N, CA, C and O of each residue as an XYZ file, in Angstrom:
344
protein
N      14.991      1.121     -3.762
C      13.560      1.365     -3.850
C      12.811      0.348     -2.991
O      13.149     -0.835     -2.968
N      11.814      0.820     -2.305
C      11.023     -0.022     -1.415
C       9.849     -0.601     -2.195
O       9.170      0.112     -2.933
N       9.618     -1.896     -2.026
C       8.512     -2.581     -2.693
C       7.597     -3.196     -1.640
O       8.000     -3.393     -0.493
N       6.365     -3.497     -2.035
C       5.439     -4.178     -1.139
C       6.045     -5.517     -0.731
O       6.594     -6.242     -1.560
N       5.940     -5.832      0.554
C       6.517     -7.064      1.077
C       7.859     -6.856      1.750
O       8.358     -7.753      2.430
N       8.454     -5.676      1.567
C       9.739     -5.367      2.190
C       9.539     -5.064      3.673
O       8.577     -4.394      4.050
N      10.429     -5.549      4.495
C      10.416     -5.205      5.915
C      11.245     -3.943      6.073
O      12.378     -3.870      5.597
N      10.671     -2.943      6.749
C      11.348     -1.667      6.961
C      11.435     -1.385      8.456
O      10.701     -1.965      9.256
N      12.340     -0.490      8.814
C      12.483     -0.022     10.189
C      12.079      1.445     10.214
O      12.622      2.262      9.470
N      11.128      1.769     11.070
C      10.672      3.143     11.195
C      11.780      3.996     11.786
O      12.404      3.615     12.776
N      12.026      5.155     11.177
C      13.078      6.041     11.646
C      12.557      7.308     12.279
O      13.337      8.113     12.789
N      11.237      7.501     12.255
C      10.652      8.712     12.815
C       9.262      8.405     13.341
O       8.592      7.484     12.874
N       8.839      9.195     14.323
C       7.506      9.032     14.879
C       7.515      8.202     16.150
O       8.569      7.786     16.631
N       6.321      7.967     16.689
C       6.214      7.216     17.941
C       6.619      5.759     17.787
O       6.890      5.083     18.780
N       6.664      5.270     16.559
C       7.041      3.878     16.298
C       8.499      3.752     15.852
O       8.873      2.753     15.237
N       9.313      4.746     16.153
C      10.721      4.758     15.750
C      11.441      3.506     16.242
O      11.344      3.145     17.415
N      12.161      2.848     15.338
C      12.908      1.649     15.681
C      12.132      0.362     15.523
O      12.693     -0.717     15.714
N      10.864      0.442     15.183
C      10.016     -0.740     15.071
C      10.049     -1.294     13.645
O       9.994     -0.545     12.670
N      10.140     -2.613     13.549
C      10.103     -3.283     12.250
C       8.659     -3.395     11.783
O       7.767     -3.733     12.562
N       8.438     -3.107     10.503
C       7.100     -3.157      9.926
C       7.175     -3.682      8.505
O       8.227     -3.629      7.868
N       6.059     -4.187      8.016
C       5.961     -4.710      6.663
C       5.275     -3.695      5.768
O       4.241     -3.138      6.139
N       5.842     -3.447      4.587
C       5.206     -2.562      3.611
C       4.054     -3.328      2.972
O       4.258     -4.358      2.331
N       2.840     -2.811      3.154
C       1.643     -3.456      2.627
C       1.348     -2.967      1.214
O       1.026     -3.759      0.328
N       1.459     -1.655      1.012
C       1.257     -1.092     -0.328
C       1.977      0.245     -0.431
O       2.406      0.823      0.568
N       2.098      0.720     -1.674
C       2.808      1.964     -1.952
C       1.888      2.891     -2.725
O       1.171      2.459     -3.629
N       1.913      4.180     -2.361
C       1.109      5.189     -3.046
C       1.974      6.436     -3.210
O       2.010      7.297     -2.330
N       2.667      6.525     -4.336
C       3.549      7.658     -4.587
C       4.720      7.667     -3.627
O       5.461      6.688     -3.535
N       4.895      8.790     -2.897
C       5.980      8.905     -1.918
C       5.616      8.295     -0.570
O       6.454      8.227      0.329
N       4.382      7.857     -0.430
C       3.932      7.284      0.835
C       3.848      5.766      0.749
O       3.563      5.194     -0.303
N       4.105      5.136      1.885
C       3.938      3.693      1.984
C       2.960      3.415      3.115
O       2.776      4.244      4.007
N       2.348      2.269      3.074
C       1.437      1.844      4.123
C       2.056      0.626      4.784
O       2.330     -0.376      4.123
N       2.278      0.713      6.102
C       2.992     -0.331      6.831
C       2.117     -0.918      7.936
O       1.237     -0.253      8.482
N       2.387     -2.185      8.247
C       1.674     -2.875      9.319
C       2.676     -3.679     10.131
O       3.692     -4.145      9.615
N       2.365     -3.831     11.425
C       3.207     -4.668     12.276
C       2.420     -5.818     12.894
O       2.987     -6.646     13.606
N       1.122     -5.873     12.627
C       0.294     -6.956     13.132
C      -0.198     -6.752     14.548
O      -1.017     -7.532     15.035
N       0.286     -5.712     15.222
C      -0.120     -5.451     16.604
C      -0.768     -4.076     16.717
O      -1.986     -3.968     16.860
N       0.042     -3.032     16.652
C      -0.491     -1.667     16.719
C      -1.191     -1.295     15.416
O      -2.231     -0.636     15.416
N      -0.608     -1.724     14.325
C      -1.180     -1.470     12.999
C      -1.442     -2.805     12.322
O      -0.517     -3.536     11.969
N      -2.713     -3.105     12.148
C      -3.125     -4.374     11.554
C      -3.013     -4.304     10.034
O      -2.927     -3.224      9.450
N      -3.017     -5.468      9.414
C      -2.909     -5.546      7.955
C      -4.095     -4.889      7.255
O      -3.942     -4.354      6.157
N      -5.281     -4.923      7.879
C      -6.454     -4.324      7.242
C      -6.556     -2.817      7.476
O      -7.402     -2.157      6.873
N      -5.699     -2.261      8.351
C      -5.676     -0.809      8.590
C      -4.233     -0.357      8.798
O      -3.851      0.016      9.907
N      -3.422     -0.389      7.720
C      -2.003     -0.035      7.852
C      -1.792      1.459      8.072
O      -2.666      2.273      7.773
N      -0.622      1.807      8.599
C      -0.249      3.200      8.866
C       0.405      3.805      7.631
O       1.250      3.177      6.992
N       0.012      5.013      7.307
C       0.608      5.748      6.192
C       1.875      6.433      6.691
O       1.847      7.156      7.687
N       2.988      6.200      5.990
C       4.266      6.823      6.357
C       4.963      7.326      5.102
O       4.794      6.772      4.016
N       5.742      8.377      5.267
C       6.575      8.883      4.189
C       7.762      7.935      4.023
O       8.344      7.493      5.014
N       8.123      7.621      2.784
C       9.245      6.713      2.527
C      10.545      7.228      3.132
O      11.426      6.435      3.466
N      10.676      8.539      3.277
C      11.893      9.118      3.848
C      12.041      8.787      5.333
O      13.138      8.891      5.881
N      10.951      8.392      5.984
C      10.966      8.150      7.420
C      11.160      6.688      7.786
O      10.995      6.309      8.946
N      11.512      5.863      6.803
C      11.779      4.449      7.078
C      13.097      4.043      6.439
O      13.576      4.681      5.502
N      13.676      2.960      6.972
C      14.909      2.407      6.417
C      14.610      0.980      5.971
O      14.157      0.159      6.767
N      14.861      0.690      4.708
C      14.589     -0.641      4.172
C      15.602     -1.645      4.698
O      16.773     -1.316      4.889
N      15.149     -2.862      4.928
C      16.043     -3.959      5.281
C      16.157     -4.860      4.057
O      15.499     -4.620      3.044
N      16.971     -5.874      4.143
C      17.093     -6.812      3.028
C      16.141     -7.991      3.192
O      16.282     -9.001      2.503
N      15.190     -7.872      4.084
C      14.226     -8.939      4.350
C      12.927     -8.669      3.600
O      12.451     -7.535      3.545
N      12.365     -9.721      3.026
C      11.095     -9.625      2.308
C      10.187    -10.730      2.829
O      10.623    -11.868      3.008
N       8.930    -10.394      3.070
C       7.936    -11.361      3.527
C       6.856    -11.457      2.459
O       6.307    -10.441      2.034
N       6.553    -12.663      2.030
C       5.495    -12.882      1.046
C       4.146    -12.623      1.716
O       3.814    -13.293      2.694
N       3.364    -11.672      1.216
C       2.108    -11.322      1.873
C       0.959    -12.298      1.613
O      -0.100    -12.162      2.225
N       1.140    -13.274      0.724
C       0.064    -14.220      0.413
C      -0.295    -15.051      1.639
O       0.558    -15.736      2.203
N      -1.553    -14.989      2.045
C      -2.028    -15.767      3.182
C      -1.530    -15.277      4.527
O      -1.671    -15.979      5.528
N      -0.953    -14.090      4.569
C      -0.396    -13.549      5.808
C      -1.517    -13.020      6.700
O      -2.416    -12.322      6.230
N      -1.460    -13.351      7.971
C      -2.400    -12.825      8.961
C      -1.615    -11.947      9.933
O      -0.384    -11.961      9.944
N      -2.341    -11.185     10.746
C      -1.675    -10.347     11.746
C      -0.846    -11.199     12.699
O       0.261    -10.816     13.076
N      -1.368    -12.328     13.079
C      -0.649    -13.214     14.000
C       0.649    -13.731     13.378
O       1.696    -13.732     14.026
N       0.577    -14.170     12.121
C       1.772    -14.668     11.432
C       2.786    -13.548     11.227
O       3.992    -13.774     11.328
N       2.303    -12.343     10.941
C       3.199    -11.202     10.759
C       3.925    -10.880     12.061
O       5.140    -10.682     12.055
N       3.199    -10.824     13.177
C       3.828    -10.568     14.480
C       4.891    -11.613     14.787
O       5.991    -11.280     15.228
N       4.559    -12.873     14.552
C       5.495    -13.965     14.835
C       6.746    -13.846     13.967
O       7.863    -14.005     14.458
N       6.560    -13.568     12.687
C       7.695    -13.454     11.770
C       8.600    -12.286     12.148
O       9.821    -12.439     12.172
N       8.025    -11.132     12.441
C       8.830     -9.973     12.837
C       9.554    -10.229     14.151
O      10.697     -9.807     14.326
N       8.894    -10.917     15.073
C       9.529    -11.244     16.356
C      10.712    -12.187     16.142
O      11.753    -12.027     16.779
N      10.560    -13.171     15.250
C      11.658    -14.100     14.959
C      12.834    -13.391     14.289
O      13.991    -13.719     14.553
N      12.542    -12.423     13.427
C      13.598    -11.713     12.709
C      14.313    -10.674     13.569
O      15.530    -10.520     13.470
N      13.567     -9.962     14.409
C      14.124     -8.795     15.096
C      14.021     -8.822     16.612
O      14.461     -7.873     17.261
N      13.467     -9.850     17.192
C      13.367     -9.920     18.645
C      12.001     -9.506     19.144
O      11.089     -9.256     18.355
N      11.863     -9.435     20.448
C      10.583     -9.161     21.090
C       9.982     -7.843     20.628
O      10.680     -6.835     20.518
N       8.680     -7.859     20.358
C       7.900     -6.690     19.935
C       8.425     -6.043     18.664
O       8.137     -4.875     18.400
N       9.187     -6.782     17.878
C       9.719     -6.346     16.582
C      10.526     -5.052     16.654
O      10.687     -4.368     15.643
N      11.033     -4.711     17.836
C      11.905     -3.541     17.952
C      13.310     -3.940     17.514
O      13.811     -4.997     17.901
N      13.925     -3.114     16.728
C      15.261     -3.406     16.215
C      16.268     -3.397     17.354
O      16.298     -2.470     18.163
N      17.082     -4.425     17.408
C      18.124     -4.505     18.425
C      19.291     -3.612     18.012
O      19.565     -3.459     16.821
N      19.966     -3.033     18.972
C      21.085     -2.127     18.705
C      22.213     -2.798     17.940
O      22.938     -2.127     17.206
N      22.377     -4.108     18.095
C      23.493     -4.811     17.453
C      23.272     -5.047     15.969
O      24.213     -5.417     15.268
N      22.055     -4.843     15.467
C      21.785     -5.104     14.046
C      21.994     -3.875     13.208
O      21.810     -3.919     11.992
């Protein structure tokens, strides 16, 4: 089960392969942000079936778009795109 704060990888759509943070959950839909294309104050609505959960969790307390971008880049490489080796 996906919870707020979980880092997920998009599996469908124009952002396929991109790492994102789950900001909130609403039924079968989740709202995700990456700090660049989708900011924390305007997250993207996605179906839970279209993402793959990772074992990484980011504490959202005091998180800014800049800190989110930096954290995702450190975890997954440039532009938070998932590397093929992971």
